[in-house]
N, C-alpha and C positions, 0 to 999 in steps of 0.2 A: 692433409685434408683440404687445405686451401687450393693446392694444385688440382685435386680431384674435382672440387667444386667448379673451378675455372674451366676444366675440360668438359664437364657436363653442360655448363652454360653455353659453351661454344657449339654444342650440338654434334659437330663432326669430330672424329678422332683418328689420329694416325698411329701407325705401329710405334713410331718413335716416342710419341706421347704416352702410349700405353706402357711401353717398356720402362719409362722413367718412374712410373708409379709403383709403389711397394704395397701390394695387397696383403703381404704377410705381417703388416703392422699390427693387425688384430691379434695374431698369434704371439708376436713378440711382446705386445703389451700385456697379454694374459699370462705369459710364461712364468713370471715370478709368483703370480697368484696360484697357478697350477702346481708348481713345485712346492709351494707352501702348503697347499691342501694335501699333496702327496705325503709330506712330512707329518702333517696332522693326522692323516688316516693311518700312517704307519704307527705313530705314537698311540693312537686309540686302539689299534689292533693288539698292541702289547698290553695296554691297560685292561682290555677285555679278554685277554688270553686267546685271541684268534690267531693261532700259530700258523695256519695255512694261508692267511690273507696275503702275506708278503714273503718273498725270497730275495735275498740280496743279489744273487746271480741273475734271477729273472728280471729284477728291476733294472739292473745295468744293461741287460740285453734289450729291454724295452726302450730305455733311454737312448742307447746307441742307434737303434732302428729309427727312432724319432728324429734324431739329429741328422741321420743319413737321409731321411726323407726330405728334410728342409734343404739339404745340400743338393739333392737330385732336382728338387723343385727350382732351385736357383739356376741349375744348368739347363733345364728344359723350359725355362720361363719364356724365352723368345718364341720358341716353336709353338707353345701352347697359346700364347697371345696372338700369334700370326694366324693360327687356325680359327680362333674365335673371331678375329677381326675380319677375315675373309668371309666367313659365314654371315656375319652381321652386315657386311657391305653388299652382299648379293641378295639380301632379304629386301623385297620391295616395299616393306612397311616398317614402321618402328613405333614403339611404345614410349611416349614422352617420359624422360627420367625424373618424374615428379615423385613426391613422397609416397603416393599411393601405389607406385610401381614396385616399390620394395616388398611389401607384403604379398603382392601378386606374384612377383618373381620367386619369393620364398616357397609359396605353394606349388608353383610350376616346377621349380628345381627339386623340391622334396619328392614330388611325384616321380620325376626322372631318376632320382637317387634310389627310390624304392625299387624300381625295376632293374636298375643297374646292380643293386645289391642282391636282388633275387636271382638274376641271371648268373651272378658271380658264384652263387651257391649251387646252381644247377648244371653248369658247364665247366669242364676242367681247365680250359684255356683261361677263362675269367677268374676261376677259383685260384689260379696261380698268382693272380694279381692281388688276392685278398687273404689267402690262407694264413699269412704271417700274423694277421690281426687276431686269429683264433688259436694260435699255437700255444699260448700260455695256459698252464693248468691252474693258475691263480686268477682272481678277478678283483682288480683294484684300479684306482685312478691311472696308474702308470701304464696299464694295458692299452689305454687310449693312444699312447705314443706309438704303438705298433702299426704304423701305416706303411704299406708296401712301397718299395722304391720303384715299382713298375705300375703303380696305380693310375698314373696319368694316361695310360692307354684307355681308361674308361671315360675319357673326355667325349668319346663318340656318343655316349648315352646322354650327355648334357647339351649337345648341339641343338636339339629341338627347342630348348629354352631360348637360345639366341635367335633361332629361326622365327620364334614368336615375335621378335622385335625388341626384346629387352636390351637396353644399352649395355655394352661390355663392362663398363665400370659398375653398374648396378649388379650385373651377373657375378662379377668377381667378389664384390663386397658381401653379397648374400651367400656365395659359396664358402667364404671364409667363416662367416657366422655359423653356417651349417656344420662345418668341420669343428669349430670351437664347441658347439653344443654337445658333441659326442663325449667330451671329457667327463662331465658330471654324472653320466649314466653308467659309468664303469665303476661301480662300488657295491660292496655288500652291506655297508653301514646304513645306507638310506633304504628303508623298506618301502612298503606301499604308501602312496600319497593319496590325498582326497580323490574321490571318484571322478569328478569332472576333469581333473588333470590326467588321471590314469586313462580316461576314455579318449582324450584328444591327443595328448602328447606322448612321445616315447619316454619312458621313465626307467630308472635302474631296474625295477622289477621286470619290465618287459625285456630289457636288454640282457638281463641275466639268463632268461630263457633262451634268447638268441645265441648266446655263447656256450650253451650247454650241449653235451653229447648224450643226454638222456634221450631214449627213443622218442618219447612224446614231444620233446623240445627241438629236435633236429629240423633245420630249415623252417623256422618260424620267426615271426616278428622282425621283418626286414625294415620297418619304418625308420627313417633317419631322425627327423624332428617330430613328425606326426605319426601316431600309431593307427589312425583311422584308415590308412591305406590297407593295412593288414586286415582290418575288420571288413573292409569292402571286398577285398580280393581273396578272402578265405585262408589267410596264412597267420591269423592271430591265435596265440596260445597264452592263456593266463599262467602265472607262476603258481604251481600247485605243490611241488616237491622241491627239495634242495637240488640245485643245479650241480652237475659234475662238469668241470670245465676242461677244455682242450679240443683236440681233433681226433677223429676216429682212427687215424694212423699217426700216432705220436712221433715227434721228431727226436725227442730226447737229446737236445742240444741247446746250449746258450750262445752259440756262435751266431752273431747277427746275420752274416752272409748265408750261413746254412739255413737259418730260419726264413730268410727272404726268398731264397732261390731253390730250396729243396724240391718244391712242387714243380718248378720249371724243369729241373733236372729229370725228375720222374717222368714228366710229360714227354720230353724229347727222347729219352731212352725208350719209352714205350712205342713212340712213333718209329724209331730206328728199327726196333724188333718186329713191328707189325705195320709196315708202310701202307699195306692195302687197307688198313683200318684207320688211316689218318684222320678222316673227318669225324668218325665216331669217337676216336680218342680225344680229339680237341674239344668236341662239344657234347661228350657224354657226361653222365653224372659223376662228379668227384666222390660223392658219398658211397655210391655203389662200388667204385673202383677201390677206394680205400678199405672198405670192409672186405673185399675180395683179397686184397694184399695181406690184411691182418689174418684172415683165415688160412692163407697159404703159409704164412710164418708159423702159425700155431700148429698146422699139420706137419710142417717140416720139423719143428721142435719135438713134437710127439714121436715122430718117426726116429729122430736121432736119439731120443731118450730110450725108446724100445731097443734100438740097435746097441746102444751102450750097455743096457741091462743084459741083453743076450750075450754080448761079448764078455761081460764080467762073469756071467753065469758059466760060460764055457771055460774060462780061466780059473774060476774058483767054485767048482761044483759042490765042494763040501759045505759051502755056506747056504746052499739051497735045499 
């Protein structure tokens, strides 16, 4: 923290100075608390006989994906910092890194995160960077660990915050706080909170809706820290019925690599088969595509069942 303060006071910042800073310290500091809360939630789920709250394999998959995300972030740290620094340096104005710049940056970044999140649900390319987070059929604290190994591509959505003139150090600290905030809203145990909190902030109730595949819940409540963006832009949906979790085209795997990359694989295979539709495939609706795939599978299964029944009838006419 001392190094961060010194760099901010100097005003100017170099790539070398930025690289030396560890913005993951917020996550590492919170990690023991987070895993303790996971253990507590698991214990309470047993006490309350909530058998579907946790699955051992699902928890291990979430944890593996989370650690993989930290590893990928370490590998891409230099390139991410370089992009942010270039954008900051070409911006002809700057916002002084005073205490009041932090809440302003929080609101600005949360606005950008809302739109990044919304676009990630509306376009297959960006959905591929996010789908792993929705792949669990359970909903608990450990699901917050499911952060895609390709999610850093979404940095393009956050560049406007830097173009506004926020200091890179301020930006990265606020970004880590935003990421950390997501942890506590992934739980079934915290029900609805007092109205003022529910009206302003994203809560577990709001985010349960977001993770659900119920028809009325799909593509709702994109807010990261603040839910009022959804109220403003017409994507808000209150929690009215029990959420059913997962994605419309289930993966049925606990393999972290499969969970992270299955949507990318489907995307590239689809482009290979229909190169003339590349643009539509990349930026078309993932929900529509997934539902079409599920319908095709169901039709195929019904056809195979009819064929098998007809074949059995031909071989064993005395049974009919």
